[in-house]
N, C-alpha and C positions, 0 to 999 in steps of 0.2 A: 504494500500500500504506500502511496506517496503522501498521504495526509500526515502533517507534522502536528503533534500534540505536546503542548507545554504543560507541565505539572508543577504548580507552585506548592511549596511545603514538601519538596521531594525527599527530604531526610526524615520525614515524620512517619508515624505509625501506619496511617492509611496508605500513603504513597509507596512505602516499602513493599506493599502487597500489590498495588495497582501497576506500578511501572514494569515489573517483570512480565506481567500478563499482557500489557499493551505491546511491549517489544516482541514477545512470543507470538502475538497475533499479527505481527508484521508492520506495526505503526512505527514511524520515526518519532522518537520521544526525546524531548528536551527537558531535563530535570532542572528546575529553578530552585536554587538553594542560597542561603546566606553563607554557609560554610562548606565550600567545595571539598575540603579535606574529609568531611564526614559523609560524603556521598558514595560510600562504598557499594551499596546495593545497586544504585542506579548505574554507576560506572561498571560494575561487574556484569550487568546484563546488556551493556552496550548502549545505554542512553547517553545522549550528549549532555554535558554539564554546563550550566550558565549561572553566573552569580547575579542574584537579585534580592531586593529587600522590599517587603510589602509596604513599608513606610517611605519608600523612595520611588516615586512615579517614573523618574528618568531611568533608573536601573531596570524597573519592570518592563517599561516600553522597549528598551534595547533588547532585553532577554526574550521578549515575545516576538520580535521582528521575524517575519517569515513563517509564523505558526498559523495553522488553520483553526485549531481548537485550543482553548485555555481551560485548565481544570484547577480550581483553587481549593487546595486541601490544607492551607495554612491554618494552624491553630496554636493556642498556647494554654491549653487546659492543664491544670495541675496533675502531675503523675507521680509514680513511685520514685522516680529519680530526683524529685524535689524541684524540678524546673516547672515554669509556667504558673499562672494564677488566673483566677476568674477575672480580675481587673485587666490583666494583660490580654486575656482572650477577648474581653469586651472591646478593647482597643483594636485588636486584629479584626474582629467582626465588623466594627463600625468604620473607623478611619481606614483600616487596611482594605476592606472590601470596596469602599468608594475609590481608593487608589487603584485597585485591581481593575475595576470596571473602566475607569478612565484610561489606564494603560492599555487594556485590551482594545478599546476604541481607537486610541492613537496609533496602535501597532497594526490595526486592520484585521484583528482576530475576528473570524466570522461566527464562531460558536463559543459560548462561555458556559462553563459548568461550575456551579458553586455548591460545595459541600456545606451542609448545615446541621444544626443540632436543635432538638426540641427539649426544653426544660420541662420536667414533669411536675405538676402541681399535686403534691400528696395531701390527701384529706384524712389523715389518720388511717384507720383500718380499711377505709373505703377506697376503691379505685376511682380515679378521675377520668372522664372522657369528654367528648364534645358536648354532651348534654348536662354536664355538671355545672353547678353555679359556683363561681369563684368566691372564695372567702375574702371579704372586704377588709379584713384586719391589717393587710399589708405584710403578713408574716409568711406568705407562701414563697417558695423558691422563685416561681415565675414572676411574682410581683417585685421581689427584690431585684432580680435581674433586669426587669423592665425599667425600674426606677433608676438604675445606674447606667442605662444606655442613652442618656440624654444627649450624647454627642452624635447620635445616629441622624444624619442629615441628608442621606443620599436622595430621599424623596423630594428635597427642596432644590436639588440640582437639575439643570436642564436634561431632558431625556436624550440619550444617545442611541441611535439605531446601529446595531451591530449585525450586519448581514444583509 
């Protein structure tokens, strides 16, 4: 296949499973990483390595040049190694995602895939679903996350057509 797929967050948990599968399926993969020295999995399976930072639109745009598809798997969730935090992840999801979309548009990427996460609203021993009424106390995980995402402003930016 001649389609070139850029994967942001290529040193992360999700990408370490995705990149080898894309390469094995015949795609040209460009692994976008902050630390090229840590890109062992991507390098071992034959992916091209490019340095980019989700908070630097210029580096993202340059790394995305010539790519047909962009997959954003960047995250900073806390894990067992002690790296990451919910605050850092909120910044990746808000400011970083806006930068990602802008860079994809500037680089002419035709298809953008955004990995996401859903925070679960636990209501004690009961399961929550789309029919559940949210607790207005402000104590739910979802309400706390939502309250801290005040920097999310992508909807106030002009829409960009990608494709």
